[in-house]
Each structure stands twice: as C-alpha cells, then as structure tokens.
N, C-alpha and C positions, 0 to 999 in steps of 0.2 A: 670532944668527938662523940659524946654519948647523946643518943636521941632515940626517939620513937617514931615510927611511920605508920600512918593509917591510911587505908583505902576501903572504899565501899562500892557495892554494886546495888542498883536500885530496880524495883519491879516495874515502875511506870514513871510518868513525867512528874509525879510528886517526889520531890527529893528526900522526903521522910520515909519513903517506901523501901527502906534497906532490907535486902535479902541476903546479902553477904558481907561480912567484915573481915578484913585481914590486917593484922598488926605485926610489925616486925621491929624488934629493938636491936639497936647498934651499940656496941661499946668498943672504944678504942679503935674505931673504923671498921670493925668486923660485924657481921650478923651474929648477935648473942642469943636471941629467942625469937621464936615465931609462934603466933597463935592465929587461928581463924574459926569462924563459925558461920554456918548457914543460919539464917534468920527468917522466921516466918513474918512477912510484912502485914498479914492479915488484910491484904488488899489484892486487887486483881494484878495480873502479870500482863502487861502490853506486850503484843508480839514484836514490836520494834525494840524493846529492851531485851527480850528473849533472844532475838537474833544477834545481839551484841555479846551477851555473856552466857547464853545457853541455859540459864536457870529457869525453872518453871515450878508451879505449885507442887507437883510431885517430888521435886528435889528438896523443898523446904518442909514438907509435910512431917509433923512430929518434932520438928526443930523448935527451939524457943523464939518467943517474940522479942522485940527489942527491950522491953522492960525487964525481961528475965536475964538478959546479958548485961544490962546497964551497970551493975555492980562490978562485973569483971572488967569493964571498960574503964570505970573509975579507978580501979586497982592498978591498971596498966597504964593509964594516961595522965592521971592527976599529977600536977606539979612537975611535968616533964616538958622538954622541948618536942613539940609534936609536929611532924613533917607530913604535908600532903602536897601532891603535884597539882597545882591550881586550887582555887578556893572551893571547888565542888564538893569535895569530901567533907571539908569543914562544915559547910552549909547544910549537907545532908544530916551530918551528926546533930547539929543544932535543931533541925526540923523534927528529927525523930525523937529528941529529948522533949520537945514541945508537944509532939503528938501523944506521947505516953506520960506527960506531965512529970517527967523525971527531973530531978535537980541538976543543974549544970555543975561543972567543977572547973578548977583553975587549970589552964593549959596556955603554954607560950607557943604560938603557932609560927611555923616557918613554911613558906611556899617555895618548894624545890623548883618550880617552873621560873620563879623570879630569880632564883640563883643561877639556874642554866642561862637565862637571858644576859646575865652580867658576867658569865664566865666565858662562853664561847660566842665570838662576834657573829658567826653565821646563824645563830639562834636568836639574836637580840631583837629581831622584829617579828619572826614567824618561824614555824617549824619546830617549836620547842615542846611538842607533845612528847610523852613518855616513850611511845615506841620509837619515834624518829631519833630522839636523843640516844636511846639505848643501842640503836642500830649503828650510830656513829662511834659509840664506845665500845662495841663488840660484846654487848651482853644480851644474851638470849633468854627469853621469858615467855610464858603463856599469858599474853595480854588479855585483860578483862577477867582474870581470876583475881579476886581481892588481894589474897596473899602474895601472889606472884607480883602484882603491881606494887604493893607495898615494899616488898624486897627491892624491886627494880628502883623505885624512887629513892631509897636508902643507898643503893649502890651509886646512882647519879650523884647524890649529895656528897658522898665520900670522894668520888672522882673530882667533883668541883672543888672540894676542899684542898685536895692535892694539887690540882691545877692551878688554883689561885693562891695557894699558900695562906689562905684565911681559915682559922678555926671556926668552930660553931658560933662562938660569941662574935667573931669578926663578921660572919655572914648575917647574924641577927641584926647587926647594925647596917651592914652594906645594902641589904635589900630595901631599906628605907631611903636610899639615895637614889638619884637618877641613874638610868643605865650607863650613860656617859656623863660622869660627874662634871665635866667641862661645859655641859649644855644645859640651858634652862628648860624646864617643862612647864613654864607659866604661860606659854602661848595658848590661846584659845583655839579649839578644833574649828576647821573651816568646812562648811557644808557637810557635816556629819562624818568627816574623816576622823578616824580614832586618834586620840592623844597619843603620840608615839612614845610617851613615858608611861602610859597606862598600863596596869598589870595584865589587861587582856588585849593589848595591841596585837594585831594579826588576826583576831576573830573578825569575821564579816556576819553581822547580825541582821535578821529581819524579824519584824512583829507580825503577828496574826492574831484575829479574834478580838473580842471586846476587852479593852484594858480598863483598869480602875483610874488612870490618869490620861490626859491627852497624849496622843502618840508622840507629838512634838517634844513634850516634856520627858517621855521615856527615852526618846532618841538622844536627847541632850545628856541624860544620865549615862547612856550606853557609850556615847562619845568620849565623855569625861574619863571613864575607865579603860579607854583604848579601843573600843570596838568601832570598825567601820559600819555605818548603818545603811543598809540597801533597801530598796522599796519591795523587792521580790526575792524569791528563792531561786538562786542559780548554782553553777557548779562550784562558785567561789564561796557560797554561803557555809558557815561553820557552826552557827548558833541560831536557833529558831525560838523565839520567846512567844508562848501561847497564852492568851488570856485565861485566867484561872478557871472560870466556868466552861470554857471550851475544851480545856485540857481533860475534862472529865467525861466528854462525850465519846463513848467507846465505839459505837458503830462508825465504820469507815466513812459512810456517806454524810454523816453529820459533821465530820471535820472540815476545816477549810481547804481550799485547793492547794494553798501553801503547805499546810500541814501534812496533806496526803503526799504532795510532791517531795516533801523533806523525807518522809518515811520510805518512799520508794528509792530515794537516793541512798539512805542508810542501808537499805537491803542490798543495793548494788555495791556497797563497800565504801561509800563516801564518808569522810569524817565529818559528822554533823551531829550536834547534840540538840535535843528538844527539851525545853525546860518551861515550867509555869512562870507567869509573870511575877508572882509573889516570891518565888525562888530566885528568879533573876534579881530583884531589888535586894533581896538578901546577900546575893553574891556581890553586888555593887556596894553594899555597906560594908561587907567584909574586906573588899578591895580598899575602900576608903580608910578603914581601921589600919590596914597594913601599909599605907602609903607613908 
C-alpha cells in the first residue's frame, strides 16, 4: 500500500516548463507526507496555461529552478512506486531532466488513470479524468494545484485498491492486462478510431502545424495508443498536438486557426490539452512502455 504520487503544472506547451511540483507519499493507505514547491521554469508563461492553474512569473519569482530541486525529487522518488494520473506528469519530469541535463533515477511508474479504467466500468472508455473520478468518489480538492492533484490521485488509487481488493503489486501487474481480460486488443484501429485498449482511449486528438513526420504516420501512432484522430478542432476535441516550431510562436496571430480555436475553448472551460509534437511522441513512447 506504500507509494508516492507526483503532479506538476507547466508554464507553456513545452512539457519541460515545470512551474509547480506536488508530491504526496502514502503509507498503509493513508497520506503520510506532502511536499510541494513552486519552480521557476525560466521560460515564458503562456496565457492559456495561466488560465488553468493561475500561476505567473510573479508567483515563481525567487523560487528555485528545476535543477535546484532535482536533488529533493531524487530523495523523494528514487526506488519508489511513483503514481501519476495519465502519462503527462511522467513525461514532463523526463523533459525537465533533459532540459537541465540532470541525471535520471530509477522509478517504478503506475498510471492511476489506467487503474481507474480497470476498476469502475463507467470510466473504462472515457471520463476518467481526475476531477470527474473524484466527483464520483466524493473527494473535494482544488484542481490544478500540483499538491492537491497529487493527493487526489493518491486517494483515487487507495479507493481503487479497496474496491478491487488488489494491492499495489496486484495493480502493477493488472494495468499491463487488457481492460477486459476476456477481450483481445490485437485488432487494428479502423479509420483512425482509437484502439479501445489503448491507454489514451477516449481522447479525441487533432494535429496542427508542421510536423516532423507525415501526418498520416503521426495519426497511426495516436490511434494505436487509443486516440480518435479528427481532422479539425471541435467540441469533442480533448488533445491538440502542435508542431514544435509552431508551439513557440507566441503572438496569437501567428498561431494556426486550430491552435487559436483550441485556446478559446480552454478559456471557456473546455477540457482540452495543447502539447508539442515531440512531447506527444514521448507520451506515446511512455504509453508503449507501460502496455
């Protein structure tokens, strides 16, 4: 039952631009220790990210950069079972290590979203976001505060262990099996419908900007990990992947129409995440490692 949870917030579409870290350690099914820190990403704060977590340059001024907290992270996370809700926080941590040329360390990762999808049937295909699951379980928290999110993910995992009667070791094995063990996940996706056993099934993805690979190839990758790939940004879109060079165009008029529309939707409360192409492929690689 002992594990550690991490959650991060980022300043912009670069997942290495961590501006807040929250870590919650659980022992015997209870919160045992909590730690958080604001982090100076030494990068710009995109208004779209600020609208989600409320953090700005002023909040992180005078706080350490990622390199300065890397030792503390190692002390708290090395050789632990580390939980994150979806692979985004895992990839952000990896990106920040690369950005500051910090040595990585040994972690056994567990995606609590995959646990949720295998515990409660109503979340097996969609709706397994942290806020939605916590609403079902009656757990209130301040979403998009890194420490609050880490505590919430830990609470969800403990609830899933009690519901399923599986301990931590059991879940480390169970998440590698199909959602429904009686069904095969070997069928190829059809017309960019997401693989139903993919870890990101339920995400509706669109691409924009110049990609480093043919868009058809990128769509195949997205479909394999569960994303439905759509040609445009609509009310159903949950993930927009932006070509790396386009992600750094800061002036609104330089962004694609899809990018601008996605940002407007986020500002109106739509659940939509905007990530760089290279970060998306890192997420896909992490999904493959955990399958």
